[in-house]
C-alpha positions as a printed NumPy array, in Angstrom:
array([[-10.169,  -3.213,  -8.802],
       [ -8.02 ,  -0.753, -10.73 ],
       [ -9.572,   2.129,  -8.783],
       [ -8.624,   0.402,  -5.514],
       [ -5.051,  -0.032,  -6.758],
       [ -4.946,   3.646,  -7.78 ],
       [ -6.247,   4.626,  -4.32 ],
       [ -3.582,   2.54 ,  -2.559],
       [ -0.811,   3.982,  -4.751],
       [ -2.027,   7.566,  -4.288],
       [ -1.829,   7.11 ,  -0.513],
       [  1.429,   5.101,  -0.518],
       [  3.702,   6.627,  -3.185],
       [  6.761,   4.967,  -1.619],
       [  5.243,   1.526,  -2.338],
       [  5.047,   0.523,   1.328],
       [  1.418,   0.187,   2.325],
       [  1.319,   2.222,   5.526],
       [ -1.402,   4.776,   4.791],
       [ -5.129,   4.486,   4.127],
       [ -5.287,   0.954,   5.506],
       [ -8.525,   1.233,   7.463],
       [ -8.557,  -0.751,  10.701],
       [ -5.463,  -2.703,   9.582],
       [ -5.966,  -5.846,  11.596],
       [ -3.227,  -7.58 ,   9.62 ],
       [ -3.955, -11.137,   8.66 ],
       [ -4.927, -13.965,  10.963],
       [ -2.675, -16.196,   8.852],
       [  0.425, -14.074,   9.508],
       [  3.574, -16.069,  10.292],
       [  3.344, -14.883,  13.901],
       [  1.858, -12.088,  16.   ],
       [  4.974,  -9.95 ,  15.51 ],
       [  4.677,  -9.795,  11.707],
       [  4.422,  -6.095,  10.765],
       [  1.051,  -5.142,   9.344],
       [  2.904,  -3.098,   6.719],
       [  4.537,  -6.293,   5.449],
       [  1.198,  -8.063,   5.121],
       [ -0.467,  -5.058,   3.459],
       [  2.414,  -4.476,   1.052],
       [  2.693,  -8.163,   0.169],
       [ -1.049,  -8.36 ,  -0.528],
       [ -0.844,  -5.217,  -2.666],
       [  2.002,  -6.775,  -4.665],
       [  0.086, -10.041,  -5.046],
       [ -2.98 ,  -8.238,  -6.386],
       [ -0.788,  -6.191,  -8.755],
       [  0.813,  -9.357, -10.119],
       [ -2.554, -11.055, -10.577],
       [ -4.022,  -7.994, -12.299],
       [ -1.033,  -7.897, -14.649],
       [ -1.548, -11.579, -15.486],
       [ -5.255, -10.989, -16.132],
       [ -4.518,  -7.963, -18.348],
       [ -2.069, -10.013, -20.388],
       [ -4.544, -12.907, -20.645],
       [ -7.201, -10.651, -22.183],
       [ -4.591,  -8.992, -24.415],
       [ -4.769,  -5.637, -22.637],
       [ -1.231,  -5.252, -21.265],
       [ -1.544,  -1.466, -21.487],
       [ -4.401,  -1.166, -18.998],
       [ -4.636,   2.199, -17.201],
       [ -2.203,   2.776, -14.387],
       [  0.985,   0.934, -13.646],
       [ -0.474,  -2.106, -11.931],
       [  2.719,  -4.141, -11.86 ],
       [  4.801,  -1.455, -10.13 ],
       [  4.229,  -2.685,  -6.525],
       [  5.388,  -6.162,  -7.561],
       [  8.632,  -4.694,  -8.907],
       [  9.166,  -2.409,  -5.913],
       [  8.425,  -4.915,  -3.138],
       [ 11.705,  -6.861,  -2.735],
       [ 13.987,  -3.833,  -2.122],
       [ 11.474,  -2.349,   0.317],
       [ 11.005,  -5.357,   2.59 ],
       [ 14.121,  -4.421,   4.564],
       [ 12.506,  -1.091,   5.493],
       [  9.686,  -2.787,   7.397],
       [ 10.166,  -2.932,  11.137]])
């Protein structure tokens, strides 16, 4: 999972998940059909980062490779940039 997170970060250094998204169908559970796919992708990235951070702390490895919690920190200020 860490390699996937590294791949996403390498392709989205601004912490908005717009690049390397594959087919990017969004999510069928989106609030409505007008929800930007970038919002869904970025929110999912942040969710995974938070969960990975929690898992790392639970196994007493808070210094796992990479900065897995960074998307969680960066997400709130970036949401306004999504259109």
